[in-house]
N, C-alpha and C positions, 0 to 999 in steps of 0.2 A: 504494500499499500504506499503510495506517495502522497504526502500531505504537507501543507505549510504549517507544520507543528514541530517546534524545536525539541519537544520532549521525546519524540520518536527516535532521536539520534542515540539515545541511551541503549536502544535495542539494535540499531542498525546505523552505523556511521555513514553509509552510502546514501541514506535518505536526506542528508544535509543539502543535497543539490536541489531539493524541492522547497527549501525553507528560505524565506525572505532574508535579505541582508540586514544585519544589525537587529536580530530577533532574540528575545529572551523567553524563557518558560520556567515557571515555578510550580512545583507539585508537592502536595502533602497528603499522606495516607495514614489513617488510623488502622492499627493492626490489632494484635491481642491486647488484653488489659495491660495498660501501662506502657505499651510499645507504640512507637511512632516511626514513620518513614518519610523522607523528604528528598527533594532533588531540585537543582537549579541548573539550567543550561543556557548557553549563549552561542549564537552562530554569526559568523562574519564571512562575507563573500570576498575572495581575493581578486578573481578575474572571471572571465567567461566560463572557465572550466573548474577552477579550484575554490574550495570552501573549507574553512577551519572552524572548530568549535571547542568549547571547554565545558566541563560539567563537574558538579559536586553532588555526592549522594551520601545519605546517612541512614542508619537504622539504630534507633535507641530502644533498648529493651527494658528501660525503667529500672526500678530498685527491687532487689530480691535478697533473701536471706543467704548469708555466707556461712557455710558449715564446715566442720572438719570431717575426715573420713568416718569418724564414729557417729556422725549425725549431730554433734553438739553445735549449736548456733553461736557464732562468735561476732556477729554483727551484720550489717547490710553491705551490699556490693552493687555496682552498676555494670552494665555491659553495653558496648557500642561497636558498631561496624561503620566505617566510612571509606569513601573512595573519591579520588581526584583524577579526572580524565582529560586527555587532549585528543581531539579527533581531526581527521583530514579526509576530504573526499575529492575525487577528480572525475570529471565527465570524460569518458573515453571517446564517445561520439553522441549522437542525438538520442540513443536508446540505452547505452550501458554506462554505469557509474560504479567506480570502485571506492572503497572506504576503509580506513583503519583507525583503531582506537588504542591508545596506550593508557594503562590504569595503574595508579598507585593506591594500594589498599592497606588500610590500617584497622586493626581490631584490638580492643581492650576489654577483657573480662576479669573484673576484680583486679588482682595484682598481676595478672598475666597479659601479655600483649604480643602481637604478631604483625609483621609487615610482609606484603606480597606485591608482586608485579605481574601484570597480565596484559594481553592484547586481544583485540577482536579484529577479524578480517571479514569484509563484506563485499558482495558483488550484486548489483541490482540492475534489472531491466525494466523499462517502462515504455509502453506504446500508448501514447496519449490518444491517438485516433481510435484504437481498438479498446481503449479503457481497460488495459491489462497491465499488471505489473507482477514481477516475481523477484525474489531475493534468496541468496544463499549466505548464511552467516556462520562463521566459526568463532564462537565466543569463549572467552576465558582460557586463552592459551598462556599458561604461566603457572607460578607456584609461589611458595613462601621463600623469602630471602632471610627472614628472621622468624623462627618457629616459636610456638608457645612453650615447647619443651625441647627435647633433643631431636625429635623426628620431624623432618621437613615434609610437607604434604603438597601435592598438586592442587590447584584450584579446579573445581569440577568443570570439565569441558562440556560444551553444549553445541552440537552441530545442528543447525536449523535450516529448513527450506520452507518457503511459503509463497503463495500467490493470491492475488486479488483480481476479481473480474467484475466489471460493471455490467448490469443487465440492460440490453438495448431498449430504449424507449420506456424505461421504468426507473424510478428513483431508488434502486437497490444496488448494492455491491456485496459480493460474497467473497469471503476469505477463508483459506485453509492453510494452517501452519503445522508442519511436522517438526517436533523437537526431540532432543536427545537421540539423534539418529545413529550414534555409535554405541548405544546401550540397548542390547537385546537379550541380555542374560536375565533370568528370572530373579536373581538376587537383588536387582535394582528396584523391584516393585513390591509394594506392600500388599499382602493377601493373608488375612488372619485365619482363614479356614482351609484353604487348599492352594497348591501352587498354581499360579496363573497360566493358562494355555496360550498358544501363539496368538489367537484372536484377541485376547485380553491385552497382551503385551503390545500388539500392533496398534490397538485403539488408544493405548496409553501415550502414544506419540502424537495423537491428533488433537488439534484445537480448531474449532470452526467459528466463524463470525458472520454477521449480517449487519451492514450499515444501511440505514434508511435516511435518504437525503431528499426531503421534500422541496428544499430550496438551497441556494448558495449560503444562506445565513444560519441554517439549523440542520442538526443531524441527530439521529438516534441510533444506538448500537446495541446489539445483543451478541453474546458469545457463550461458548460451551467448551469446557475443558474435560475430556473424558477421564483422564487419569485422576484429576482432582475430585471429580464427582464420585468415582469408584472408591477412592481411599477415604473420603469424608463419610460416605454412606457406610463403609466397612467399619469406621471408627464410631459410628452411632449418630451421625448428623446427616439427615436427608433433606432438610429445608434449604432450597436453593443451591444444593450441592453441585458444583461445577459450572453454575450459571454466573454470568456477569451481564450488567446492563449499564448504559450510560447515555448521556445526552450533552449537547453543547450548542453554544451560540458563537457564530463567526462574524465579527464586524470588520471594518476596514483595517484597523490596527490592533484590535483586541479580540482575543479568543478566550472563552470560558467553558470549562468542561467539568462534569461531575460523573462519577462512576461508582457502582456498587458491586462488591464481590465477597465471596466467602473463602478464605484461605485456611481457616482453622475451625475446629468444632466449637471453640469457646465463644466466638463472636464474629459477626460480619465486619467487613472493612468498607470504608467510604473514602474515595479519592477525589481531591479537588485540584484542578489544573488551571493556571492562568498563563496566557501567552500574550506578548506585547511586542509590537514593532517599534523600535526606538527611532 
């Protein structure tokens, strides 16, 4: 999907080519009790083909009890993940765009901390006349340079491929995204009762979405994540499991969006996004 939305570059740096020069985006999301997520992005056009951007992200997990191995409570502790990123995209021709992201990642859990470095690589194709776009993203190529303890770990790699197609003479767009395409082993998937079969594993890679665009100023969006739906239902939560929905207003320089999703059995999440052209 190619949109004039600076927040999308967090998932795919090649999408910067469709974002207006000198654009910013702010996003805030409520997560589980006491947890919050947020991000800020900025995009600047260099020339006809090149675009760069920067971003900051955080996840704050709130305050929690700190205990010894014996279970004795010794006080309170906080936990935080954050990342600073730099992106660059280059238009190869009128249809193809490549993009790269470099990320500095810092985590602090109580008295323990870690530093990681990672990169995302992306390639996108967009046919404006046919209202069709597709992208391939290799996300999180990297690992820890400073570990919590003695063992250094890789950052979870995610190979994704997706496409979006507009429906002719109708205000609809359909999107399909396949994620974690390098993970096909049963050990990666939660199943409390029995081992998942191939059909279940296959659908765990699939996310679908529909955009309803009645005009250039408004949009409504619906999505369904098969893996999240199955795992939330298996964990005892069936209400809106796997579903996301959202809506937004697009003005000349200002974009406003709101979205609802459920990522955990304990509570739903609400996301607010503000975009502005400076």
